C-alpha positions, -999 to +999 in steps of 0.1 A: +058+047-261+093+062-266+082+094-250+068+075-220+100+054-217+121+086-218+100+101-191+096+071-168+125+047-173+155+067-185+155+091-155+156+060-133+187+045-150+207+061-122+239+080-124+275+069-120+281+077-083+313+082-064+330+052-048+317+062-014+281+063-026+280+029-042+253+005-029+265-030-026+245-063-024+239-081+009+262-111+015+249-144+027+262-179+030+244-209+014+220-224+040+223-260+026+188-260+012+194-271-024+159-264-037+154-230-020+141-203-043+144-175-017+170-152-001+186-164+031+157-149+051+133-174+034+109-146+026+121-127-005+118-148-038+147-150-062+135-135-095+168-135-114+204-146-109+235-128-121+269-147-121+303-131-123+339-141-116+356-124-087+380-099-103+405-103-075+409-140-085+411-134-123+445-141-138+437-137-175+434-099-176+456-069-168+451-054-134+438-021-149+412-041-170+401-060-139+396-027-120+375-012-149+353-043-150+348-043-113+339-006-113+313-011-141+298-041-122+297-022-089+280+008-106+255-014-123+246-032-091+244+001-072+220+014-098+199-017-096+195-011-059+187+026-066+159+013-089+144-006-060+157-041-066+171-060-037+204-080-042+220-108-022+254-122-031+266-157-023+299-174-032+299-206-052+300-239-034+320-256-061+342-228-074+353-200-051+359-177-080+322-175-089+298-151-072+260-155-076+240-123-072+203-131-065+178-104-075+144-098-058+118-073-070+096-059-041+059-053-045+063-016-053+088-022-081+066-049-096+035-026-096+054+003-110+069-016-140+038-037-146+020-004-153+049+009-175+050-024-195+011-025-198+010-060-184-024-075-183-034-088-149-066-105-135-096-083-126-120-111-116-127-147-124-143-153-158-180-161-159-180-172-195-191-208-199-170-231-221-189-256-241-173-290-245-164-301-280-182-330-296-148-348-297-140-340-261-146-376-250-120-387-275-094-361-268-096-368-231-079-402-238-048-383-249-048-354-225-027-351-194-045-361-162-062-330-147-055-343-112-018-340-119-017-308-138-048-288-129-065-265-154-057-228-150-085-206-137-096-181-163-099-144-155-110-112-171-078-091-174-068-055-180-036-035-183-023-029-147-027+005-131-015+013-096-042+039-090-068+013-097-052-013-075-084-021-058-100-032-091-076-061-095-081-096-081-054-096-054-058-124-029-022-127-020+005-101-029+031-129-031+012-148-058-005-120-077+026-117-100+035-152-110+072-162-113+072-158-151+058-122-149+083-114-121+112-126-141+100-107-172+097-074-152+132-078-136+148-086-170+131-054-184+149-034-156+182-053-160+182-044-197+179-007-191+200+002-161+232+022-167+267+011-158+290+036-173+289+069-194+312+073-224+314+106-244+281+116-229+264+084-242+249+061-216+261+025-216+235+002-202+219-032-202+228-067-190+233-079-226+263-056-231+277-067-197+274-103-207+290-097-241+320-080-225+324-108-200+317-086-169+290-111-160+292-147-171+255-155-170+220-140-162+190-162-160+157-169-140+157-200-119+140-233-125+116-240-097+128-276-089+149-305-102+134-323-131+141-357-115+122-352-082+097-329-064+111-299-046+118-303-009+100-270-003+063-279+003+052-244-010+070-250-043+046-263-071+075-282-088+063-273-122+095-282-139+092-318-125+056-320-137+065-308-172+093-333-175+071-362-163+039-354-182+053-336-213+090-342-220+093-378-211+093-402-241+064-422-226+041-392-235+049-393-272+012-400-281-002-375-255-015-340-261+007-312-248-003-293-216-001-259-235-015-237-207+010-252-183+039-247-207+028-211-213+026-205-175+061-218-169+080-206-200+058-177-213+037-172-244+065-172-269+075-208-261+039-218-256+029-206-291+058-225-307+048-258-292+011-251-300+020-245-336+043-275-338+017-298-322-010-285-346+013-290-376+021-325-365-016-334-360-024-321-395+004-342-409-014-373-398-040-368-426-014-360-452+007-390-441-023-414-444-031-402-479+006-402-489+010-438-477-022-447-496-008-432-528+026-450-523+008-484-517-012-477-549+021-473-568+035-505-552+003-525-562+002-512-597+039-513-606+035-549-620+010-535-644+034-508-656+036-515-693+064-492-701+086-507-673+078-542-686+090-531-720+123-518-706+129-551-688+117-573-717+148-588-734+129-588-767+121-551-765+145-533-741+171-559-747+173-551-784+174-513-779+210-499-779+213-465-763+237-437-774+266-427-751+258-401-724+291-383-726+318-375-752+344-401-762+349-421-729+313-432-726+302-463-745+270-476-760+247-494-735+216-516-733+183-502-722+177-532-698+204-518-675+177-493-663+152-521-655+155-518-617+152-480-617+122-482-640+104-505-616+111-481-587+100-452-608+067-469-614+060-466-577+065-428-576+055-419-611+019-431-610-016-416-611-016-417-573+011-391-573-011-367-593-039-372-569-016-367-539-001-335-554-036-320-558-045-331-523-014-315-508-022-282-525-056-282-507-042-297-474-017-268-470-045-243-473-066-261-447-036-263-424-029-225-426-066-215-423-073-238-393-040-226-377-052-190-379-084-200-360-064-219-334-040-190-331-069-166-325-082-188-297-048-188-281-045-150-284-077-147-265-070-174-239-034-161-233-043-123-233-022-113-263-051-100-285-039-064-282-003-072-273+015-053-300-003-021-294+002-021-256+030-043-243+058-044-270+088-026-256+115-007-275+148-026-277+176-012-255+199-011-285+174+011-304+170+034-274+207+038-271+210+052-306+181+076-304+201+108-310+181+125-337+151+146-329+121+145-354+085+158-352+058+130-349+031+137-375+004+122-354+012+137-319+029+168-333+055+164-306+092+159-308+106+124-304+140+108-306+149+084-334+183+067-342+184+079-378+168+104-402+146+094-432+176+096-455+197+075-431+170+049-429+168+048-467+206+043-469+205+015-443+177-003-461+195+000-494+227-014-480+210-043-462+190-053-493+222-052-514+240-073-489+213-099-488+213-102-526+251-104-527+252-133-503+223-150-522+244-148-553+273-164-535+250-193-526+240-197-562+277-197-571+282-226-548+253-244-565+269-238-598+301-253-584+282-285-575+268-286-611+303-283-625+313-312-602+284-333-615+293-326-651+330-333-647+328-363-624+303-380-646+331-384-672+353-400-646+326-425-634+317-433-670+353-442-678+359-461-645+326-481-642+325-507-670+294-506-691+298-534-717+266-542-735+270-579-728+278-575-691+255-591-666+272-582-633+247-575-605+265-543-595+257-527-629+220-527-620+227-503-591+260-486-595+256-468-628+276-436-636+244-416-631+237-431-597+273-426-585+273-390-597+239-383-581+248-398-547+282-382-543+269-348-556+241-350-531+265-358-502+288-329-512+258-306-516+246-315-480+281-308-466+282-274-484+247-266-471+258-273-435+289-252-438+271-223-455+245-223-428+271-214-402+284-185-424+250-171-433+237-172-397+265-147-387+259-126-419+222-123-413+227-113-377+253-086-387+230-072-414+200-071-390+220-054-362+231-027-387+194-023-398+185-016-361+149-026-358+128-008-332+113-037-312+123-073-305+094-085-327+106-063-356+142-076-350+131-113-351+109-108-381+136-090-401+162-117-392+137-144-400+131-131-435+168-128-442+177-163-428+149-179-446+159-164-479+194-177-474+182-211-463+157-213-491+183-209-518+208-230-499+185-260-493+162-260-523+185-248-552+199-283-559+164-298-559+152-271-583+181-278-606+173-315-607+136-310-611+135-282-637+169-278-654+187-311-655+182-329-688+160-301-703+186-284-724+209-311-738+204-310-776+207-345-792+234-370-801+258-355-826+248-320-816+250-318-777+247-286-758+278-276-738+277-257-705+304-230-701+316-241-735+333-271-720+310-294-701+283-314-718+250-309-701+237-338-679+210-361-693+183-378-673+177-415-674+151-428-698+125-427-670+133-390-662+150-373-633+122-380-608+140-408-591+171-387-587+151-359-572+137-384-547+173-395-538+184-359-534+154-351-511+160-383-490+197-374-485+192-338-476+161-343-454+175-373-436+210-358-432+195-326-420+174-343-393+204-364-381+227-333-380+201-311-362+195-338-335+233-341-330+237-304-328+206-296-307+203-326-284+235-346-282+260-317-278+242-300-248+237-334-232+274-342-236+285-308-223+262-311-193+274-346-186+310-335-186+302-305-164+284-328-139+312-353-139+338-326-132+317-310-105+312-344-088+349-351-090+356-318-073+331-320-045+304-340-028+288-309-013+252-299-015+247-276-045+221-248-044+195-244-071+211-213-087+244-231-091+228-262-106+211-240-132+243-222-140+259-254-151+231-260-176+235-247-212+224-211-221+194-210-245+211-185-269+200-150-279+178-162-308+159-187-286+134-207-307+145-192-340+164-223-351+135-246-341+111-226-362+136-225-391+141-263-390+104-270-391+096-244-418+124-258-440+109-293-435+074-278-443+090-266-476+103-301-485+069-316-476+049-292-498+072-280-526+085-314-539+058-338-525+049-349-561+083-367-562+080-384-528+046-392-513+062-406-482+076-372-472+046-363-449+050-397-431+087-391-425+079-356-413+052-369-390+076-394-373+103-367-371+079-342-355+065-366-329+101-371-318+110-334-322+083-322-298+095-345-270+132-338-278+126-301-277+106-304-245+133-327-230+160-302-240+142-272-225+133-289-192+166-308-185+195-294-205+190-256-207+186-228-183+151-214-179+144-188-206+132-153-198+095-156-204+084-134-233+051-124-248+042-133-283+010-127-302+016-152-330+044-171-348+056-138-364+071-137-399+069-175-402+032-172-410+036-152-443+066-173-452+045-205-450+017-188-470+043-180-497+055-216-497+019-228-500+014-207-531+047-217-546+041-254-539+011-255-563+034-243-591+063-265-583+043-297-580+024-290-612+057-284-630+073-315-615+044-337-628+045-319-662+082-317-669+101-340-644+076-368-644+068-389-675+031-389-668+020-364-695+039-380-724+024-414-714-011-399-714-006-383-748+007-415-762-022-435-747-050-412-759-035-400-793-004-418-805-012-454-797-042-454-822-046-442-857-038-419-874-005-418-855-004-453-841-011-488-854-030-503-824-067-508-827-075-496-792-059-473-766-029-490-751+006-483-736+022-510-757+050-497-779+055-466-758+092-471-752+100-478-789+079-448-799+094-422-776+132-429-778+145-410-809+167-428-834+202-415-842+226-427-870+260-434-855+277-421-886+265-386-878+286-384-846+311-355-847+347-362-840+346-343-807+319-365-793+324-398-811+329-426-786+363-445-784+346-479-780+341-498-813+306-505-827+295-541-835+267-564-844+263-544-876+240-518-859+239-484-876+217-466-851+214-459-814+186-445-793+185-412-775+186-415-737+159-390-727+124-382-740+133-359-768+109-367-797+126-362-831+123-374-866+146-403-875+176-401-898+166-401-935+135-380-929+134-346-947+133-330-912+157-354-896+166-348-859+140-320-857+111-322-832+082-343-845+045-338-841+044-360-810+068-335-793+045-305-799+015-324-787+033-332-755+044-296-750+009-284-755-004-310-731+022-301-704+013-264-706-024-272-705-019-295-676+000-268-656-027-241-663-056-264-655-040-279-623-029-245-610-062-228-616-083-256-601-062-257-570-060-219-566-097-217-570-103-243-544-078-226-521-096-193-526-130-209-517-115-225-486-099-193-474-132-174-479-154-200-463-131-205-432-129-173-412-096-165-395-113-160-361-142-183-351-175-168-341-172-183-307-138-166-301-152-132-315-180-135-290-157-142-261-135-112-270-164-088-272-180-102-240-147-098-221-142-062-234-178-053-224-175-068-189-140-054-183-151-019-193-183-022-172-163-035-142-138-007-144-165+019-150-186+007-120-155+007-097-146+042-108-181+053-103-182+039-068-149+058-060-164+090-074-196+086-054-177+079-023-155+109-028-184+132-037-203+119-007-175+130+017-173+164+000-210+168+003-209+159+040-181+185+046-202+212+028-233+204+049-212+205+081-198+238+070-232+253+063-246+240+097-217+256+116-223+289+098-259+289+107 
């Protein structure tokens, strides 16, 4: 492909001509037709718009700089004309400094570059019959009315070739290339035309001109206003239909018109909304099961024996707990945790275990069924062989191709930007840089942990915790709660700040890496950004779930972190409730922040722009100027939309054992997200350059990795963060003889049995509390589940037999749960093929018919040619005789 581009495209870049040889755009005044999509002649369609500020009216640069910028722009436009494009310039209606250069690609240019880009175009209407699904009658209730948005006609397609022009289904040259394809071809040319040489290196491409400010914008046009139909009767007003039938809030329960989205915005945006819609639909099942498990926890919380014991004044009221920090903390009563224990019963129930197993299977079903759906879209949207044929080399890669190497396959010389050694050095540097920045994220997490450890002392000293106190606020505002909430808020702020930093870092590293194609670039950037975001978003949750309260020693011999800070302890019910709080703050705060950043800011900017424009003039504004005042989509396009959803996917799957309502919240968010993204694209942003995409790229393996990790994290949350396994061990083994005194299996006595006893006289001076001891009590209870022998035992304060039974049960539970779920996942993956048999048959049938059609047409041409030759030979023989 590089060789082909060098032979076909690079020679047509054009040279830098003399001033006298410059071709300039035609000039035309605005004809007061605000919805016109054509040049002033009404015949040539506007395929792209370039915007620049008249250099003679610029006051911010030196005169010499303005001359250089003007020269580069003039050379660039001249070379565009040399490449066959037609340009027409019009001065702005609202701002006389702005010039709009409209670009039109004639038929010959479209045909030439369609062949170079291997664009698939229609051969003949498809004769494959589509069988209606059994659920077709049900889905019709939620589909867009076919009388409003008509279904697209299906064709057999093949890569375009000019010499086989007669083979293609051309009814009208003006409509053979649809507007999306025309814009894509023009953008391909704009990205590769030269504007200046420097040290024998060609400088080219619209992207560099935009970065240096020579052009202020470059975009294809929307076809109409989103508020009303176009005044041009020949315009289909697809933008208006998309807004009315897709982006409007009234359509929140309707299915998306994916084929229409793909036609207007291209396959890349179409595949994103197809994936988002499929993910949202699958969340309905997960949300229903999650709500069922949550309701089960609510209904059974009153039967939660261990919570009743905590709240019982005769049981929990008589249990005095040891201080949770050194010196400033005081003794406290177990009944203080009554309210949190009731809440914990809702989430820490048998239903949570069932839901965690279900989600491990659900995520596999989601990924497998999405592969099948993606394969269907690949066939329907003609991207099955896209990567092999249509993917183009990035201009930035082409510009650096200075080294010559021998291709092992073709045995021909080709140009590459770096040698094998240079590539190795680049990869080593990029990998090291990624790990360095990940370590910085971990350092910020450690900083949050230090905050938690230090501020807990402050809250413990400030918030009164007298044993006899009965204030209502004490039930909710405990030192643990205050520490957890403030740390979660600070963590969220740090996450948002680091996101901005790591975005720029990831882009710099990927630019240095210099991937060959746009797909390679986006996949590389996706991997780096996700690694950063994974550590950034999930590290605090992993700390609470698997590290907090696990390495704390025991009263009288606590474990200190960094030799100074006493490690945090969990509440008697464990850290599960705190993990739920952390998830709620991060997920909720992230959703609010993203909506403000993605929706509210563009809306406010456009509102201010429209207000200023209206204040300046009441004139009729053309379509290209209306679109210019919209917000640019950004270089990374849908990258942040995918990233937002995949991070949410991680929260829904990785920590779902602590919060069964996560799928329900994700479902509600996604139903709004689809319409907000659609509203944003159709009303607030300029039209994106349509791009091809075969699949969702690197996000697919990332989600598969999350799905595998989710099984492990949920099993470990239930085993180590939840209190389910110790309760089961007590119920089946330690509530009855020989360890227990009850005649039958029961949960009674669980609290008293699992809180270790400590003699207050064994406190060391460094950790002995200031508050006096009273009521002639000589012992206190350990806060967390750490099962040890009581004082006076020959192995006092060492782990007892119950502890080792619990450890064995936890490890056995993790192994059994993981293996069962992984086995079921393997069976599901094997049983459900990635491509359905129906789609395979369609692909084979189309290949067969396409080859047959092309072969028969070629055969007809050969016969016709041979017939003419034969006639000439016969005529020659006759004349000789």
